[in-house]
N, C-alpha and C positions, 0 to 999 in steps of 0.2 A: 198508700203509706206516705205520710207527710214528710217533707224534707227534714223537719225538726226531729224526726224519729231516727235519723241516721246516726250511726256511731261516729263521733267526732274525736274521741280521745281513747287511745289504746295505751295501756300500761304493761310493760314487760318487766317481770321480776327475775333478775339474774342476767348476767352477761355471758361470757364464754362463747363457745361456738354456737350453741342453740340460740342464745339471746341476740347475738349480733346478726346471725343469719335471718332471724325473724324480723329484726329491726330493718335490715337492708331490704328484705322482700316487701315489707309493708310500705316503707317510704318510697321505694321504686314504683310500686303498684298504684298507690293512692296519691303520690305527690304530697301537696300541702293540704289536701282535702281532709286528711285524718292526721291529727297530731299524735306522735309516738314518743312516749317517755320511757326510758329504760333505767331501772334502779339496780345498781350493783355496788359491791364493796371490794376495793382493792385488797382488803384483809382476807377475803374468802377466796381460797384457791379454786381453780377449776380442775376437772378431771383431766382434760387436755391430752388424752392418749389416742384419740381418734384421728390418726394421721394418714390412714389409708382409705381410699374411696372406691366406689364402683362407678360405671359409666353414667349413671343417672345424675352425677354431679354437673354434667354439661347443661342439663335443663336449668338447674338453679343458677349457675354462673351466667347463662344467657338471660334468664329472667331479670337479674339485677344489673345486666349490662357490663359484666366484668371483662376487662381487657386481658386476654390470656397472657401476653408477654409481661405486662405489669404484675399480674397475679403470680406468675412463675417466679419473677424476681423477688417480689415482696414476701412470699411464703416459703422461699427456698425449696420449691417444689421439684419433683421429678415425675416422669411419666410412668404409668403402670399398665401392663398388658394382662395381668391376672395374678394368681396366687399359686405358689408352689407348695405342695404338701409333702413333707418329709417324715418318714417313719410312722405314718398314720395307719396304713393298712397292716403293715408289719415292719419291724426294724429293717433298715436297708432299702425300703421301697419308697419310690417317689412318684408323684403324679402332678399334673398341672391343670388348674382350672382357668382356661383362657377366656378373655372377653371377646366378643364378636361371635362368629359362627364357625361350625365345622363344615368343610367341603365348600360347596357352592350351591346357589339356588338353581335347581334343574327342574324341568317340567315333571309333573306327576307327584309321586309320594315324597315325603320329607327326606332329606338327604341321608339322615342316619339310618333309615330303613334300607336305603340302597347299600350303605356300608355293611349293615348286618347281613343282608342277602349275599353280598360279595364274600364276606367272611365265611358264611355257611357253605359257600361253594369253593372255598379253598384259597381266596386271596389273602395274602399275608401283609396287610397294610395296617399298622397300629393306629388307633384313634388320634394320638398327638401329631402324626404325620399329616393329618388332614386339617390342621389348624395353623394358619400363618402366624397368629399371635403366639402360640406355643413355640413354634420354631424360632421366631424372632427373639423371644425371651431366652431361650436356651443359648442363643448366640450373642446375647447382650445388645441386641439391635432394637430399633424403634422406627415406626412410620405411622402416620395418621391415616385414617380411613379415606378412601377415594369415593366420590359420588357415583362414578361410572360403574354400573352393576357388572359390566363385562371384565372389570379389573379385579384381580385377586385381592387387591387392597381394600375393596369394598366389603370384605368379610371381617375386617378388623374392628375392634372396639378398644377404647382406652379410657383410663381414669388418671388419678394423680395420687402421689404421696405428698403431703405437705405438713409443715409445722402448724399444728392446730392453734397455738397461741398467736403466731404471726398471722394466721388466717383471720382469727377473731379481731385482731388489731387492724388489719386491712379493711375488714367489713365495717369496723367502728368508724374509721376515717371516712369511708364512703357514706355511711349512714348519717353521721353528724353533718357532713357537707350537704346532705339532702334534707336536713332539718330535724333529725332525731335529737331529742334532748336527753342527755345522760345526767343522772343524779347519783352522786357518790354517797354511799351510806348503807347501813344495815337496816333490815326491816324490824320495826318494833311492834306495830299493831296493824291488824286488818279490820277495816270497818265493813259491816254488812247491812243490807237492807232487811229490816225486821219482817217485812211482808213476804218477800220472795226469796230471801237468802242470798241475793246477788251481792258480790263484793262492790263496794262503792268507792273506797279509798284505801291507800296504804300510807302509813306514817313511819318515817325513819326514826332512828334513835336520836337524831339531832332535832326532831320535831317537825320536819318538813312533811306536809300532807300532799299526796299525789292522787287526784281524783281521776276517774275514768269510767267508761261504759263497758269496756271489754278488757279483761286481764289475762295475760299470757304467762303461765308458770314455766319459767326456765331456770328454776332454782335447783336443778339437778336431783340427786338422790334424796335430798331433804324434802322435796315436793311440798313446799310450805303452803301453797294455796290449794292445789288439788287434793292433797292428802291431809294437810293440817287444817285448813279452813273448811273445805267442802266435804271432807271425810270419805273420799273415794278410796275403797279398799285396794290393796295390792294382791294380785294373784301370783302366788309363788310357783315357779316352774323348776325349782332346784332338784326335784325328783327326776327330771329329765336332763337337766343341765347342771350338774353338781359343782362345777367350779364356782367359787365364791370369793376369790381373791386374785389380785395381780400385783406383781412387783415389777416396776418399770425403771429403766435407766438408759440414758443415751450414751453412745460411745463414739469414738473418733472414726471418721471415714478412713479406710485403708486401701481402697481399690476403686476401680470404676463403679459407678452406681448401676445396680441391676434394675431393669424395667419391670420388676414384679415384687410383690410381698412374699415373704417366706413364713410358713407355719410349720414348726418342727414339734412332733409329739414328744412329750417327756413322761416321766413315770406317773405323775399326778396331774397332768394337764398338757399345755403346749406353750411353745415360745414363739413370739413374733419377732420378725426382723423387717424394718421399714427403712429403706435407704432414702436419705434426703441429700440436698446439695452440700450441707455444712456438717452433717453428722448422720449417724444411723440410730434409729429408734429401736429399742429392744424391750421385751417384757415377757414375763412368765405368768400365764393365767393358770391357776391351780385350785385344787379342792383342798381346803384346810383340814378336812376330815382325814386326808391321806398324807399330808405333808405339812411341816411346820413352816412358819414365815422365814426362819433362819435358813432352813434347808433349801427353800425355794430361792432365796436371795443368793445363796452360795452357788446353786446350780446355774442361775442366770449369769452371774459374774464369771463363771468358768466357761461360758459359751458365748463370749463377745468377740467380734471381729477385731476390735481395737481397744484402746484405753478408755475406761469409764470416765465420763465427763461430768458426773454429778453423783450425789449420794442416791442409792436406790430408794424409790418411793413406793409405799405400800397402799393399795386400794382395796377396800372391802365392798362387796356388792352381793345382790341376790338376783338371779335371773327371774324374770317375770314381767307382768304387765298390769295396767289398770284398765279394766274393761270399759270404763267411761272416762276417757281423758278429757272430754268436754262435759262439764256440768255447770248448769246455770250460765253465768257469763265468764267462766274460767275455762281456759283451754291449756292443757299441759302439752308442752313440746320438748322433745329431748328426753333426758334421763328421768324427768319427773313423770313421764307417761309410761315408763317401763324400761327394762334393760335387757339387752341380749349381748353376750360377749362378742368381741370384735373378730371372731374367727373368719367371717366372710365380709369384713369391712363394711358393715351395714349401719353403723352408728350415725354417721352423717346423713346417709340416705333416709333414715327414720326421722331425722330432724326435718329435712326438706319434704318428706312425705306428709308430715303434719302441717307444714306451712302450705303446701300445695292444696291440701284438702280444706284448710282454713280459708284460703283465698277463694276457692271454688264455692264454698258454703258460707261466705262472710255474712254475718247476721246484721239485723237492725238492733236497736236498743232493747227490744223485747227478747232477743236471743231465742227465737222460735225453737222449741224443743225438738221439732222434727229435723231441723238442721243438725242439732247436736247428735241425735240418734243416727243420722246418716254418717256423720263424721266418725262416730264411735264404731259403727259397723264396718266401714271400709278400712279404718285404721287397724281394727282387730284382725281383719283378713291379712293385712301386711305382716303384723306381728306373728300370727299363727303360721303363716307360710314360711317365714324366715326361721321360726322356731323349729319346724319340722326339718328344714334343710340342715340346720346345725346339728340336730339330734342324729341325723343320718351319718354325719362324720364320726360321731362318738360311737355309735352302735355298730357300724359296719367295719369292724376290725377283726383280724383273725390271728395275728401273730404276737399279741401283747398279753403278758400274764399278770401285770401289776393289778392291785385291788380295784383301782378306779376303772380300768379297762374291762376287767371281769364284770364289774357292776353294770357298765354301759352295754356290754354285749348281751346281758341276760335281763335287762330291765324291760318292763312293759312299755310299749310305744304308743303314741297317739294313733288312733284308728286311721286317720287320714294318711299318715306316713306308711303304715302297714299296707294299706290298699294301693298306694302309689308304687311302692317298691315291688309288690307282688305282681301288679299289672305289667311293670317293665320286665320282670323276670320271665313272665309267661309269653308276652307278645312284643316286647321291645317298644311298647307305646308309653309315651310320657303324657300322663293325663294332667293337663294344666288348665287353670282358669285364665281368662283373658287378662285379669289384673294381677296375676302372680308376678312378683318381682323377678324371681329367678326363672329364666326361660329354658328351652330345650337344651341348649349347649351347656348350661351350668349343671343341670341335673345329670346329663349324659357324662360330663367330666367326672363328677363325684361318684356316681353309681359305678361306672366302669373303673375309675381309679381305685375304688375301695372294694373291688372284687365282686360286685353284683352284676352278673352276666345275663344278657337277654338270651332266652332259648328260642325265640321266634322273631318274626318281623311282620309288618303289615302286608297282607296278601296282595295289596295293590302293587307291591314291588315286583311280583311275579309277572306282571304285564310287560315288564321290561326284559328284553332279551338278555340272557345271563352273560354272554360274552361281551356284549355292548356295555352292560352295567359294570362289569369288572374293569373293562378298559377305561371307562369314564372315571371311575373312582381312582384307579391307578394314575390316570393322567392328571387329576387334580393334585394328588400327592406330589407328582413330579413337578408341576408348575410351582407349587409352594417351595419345594426343595431348591429349585433354580432361583426363585425370587428372593428368598430370605438373605442369602449372602450378598446380594447387590444393594441392600438397604443400609442406611447409616447406623453406625454405632450409637447407642442411646445418648451418651454424653455429647456427641457431636450434634445430634438432632436437637437436644435440649438447648445447647449453646446457640444454635441457629434460631430456635423458636424465641429465645429471650432477647435476641438482638433486633427483632422486628420492631 
């Protein structure tokens, strides 16, 4: 491959979180070897509700060299230890999906099989008692993971809540300092090569022409390049995930910030609560088939912690994906590649997932179709795996009688989800692929939290003496119970982290 065949110019259509994350990653990875131009319009709003993240955010922040204290200050961020689910299984029921792991790493079989064996033999230690993250969250406390595997702190994981608009602005400052050129304007025309269909240039309404060899579509739901120009179809998943709207509104902070996101089931969907330093983010994700916009707005406003700080904003969407988010020399990243509601805070992860795969498979000017095929295959696995995990939440309910929940309880499920849940019920095994985003602790939290109980466990656990096993499981719960109250309150830990 001659040096002249290298991609020298990348054009990103759209700003927001997806556009500026992509710009930051490319400029940090390539330096000045690749010119990056981003076209966005101040007139076009961004969705901007993806304010909660999962621990994979650390990979991205490390990639772009983000300074954590500066990031926390700039984005009004708080720490996040997991997600609390309220009224999902049944009204009045709560469970917690913690980051990190349950128990501790012990020799032999996976820890949760030790717990299942101990339970079967009469030990009454509930699953949340074996998660330091869950216990810290319940007490409003926070600590970062420790590197020493002998410390119970090594079992923790954490992510952030942040203001998505401030995050995009922070990344924009870093990107422009690294040489990214921003063009203000709306897209008017897309030029394409008549021989191979590749996009060659974008023209703004003001007449500026932006040439490139690789184009990244971060135009959100409009999908102007991947859908509009390249004609890649959208695969609708609303038969599994019927919520198609959200109404969002920030409210005033009225108490100490909680180190977790809360998801509360409502009659036709669910409400999010995301605590930030300066406000609390709230939204009601709902199915318009079962609830009007006005009813959803009224429900949301009636369940805020404090005074609303803006007018409620309505968003419309369809759950689904594009099976080929990379076509020709166009790569869709963010909402243009597909949409999954923010029930498990995966929106920003899916942006960085696309970025990671693009960097790993970064093409030359010919955009080798084999690279695109690989990108599309592994990204589809990400989407399908998250889709199944979200469907599990909707399907595995028992105490809700509203039409949406009746539909979800009785709907046909993806075969992959049916097989996974059945295997767990039978044997306690969590059948995961090496590249699945959600690992054992996540599936364990939701399966158990929503009433899917394992009837068995891995026979390897029987190689462990029963009394010894019960004593070890109980001991870990006791270590966690002693450790949690000694750790700092979340707001104190946050203040110390920002002061560095």
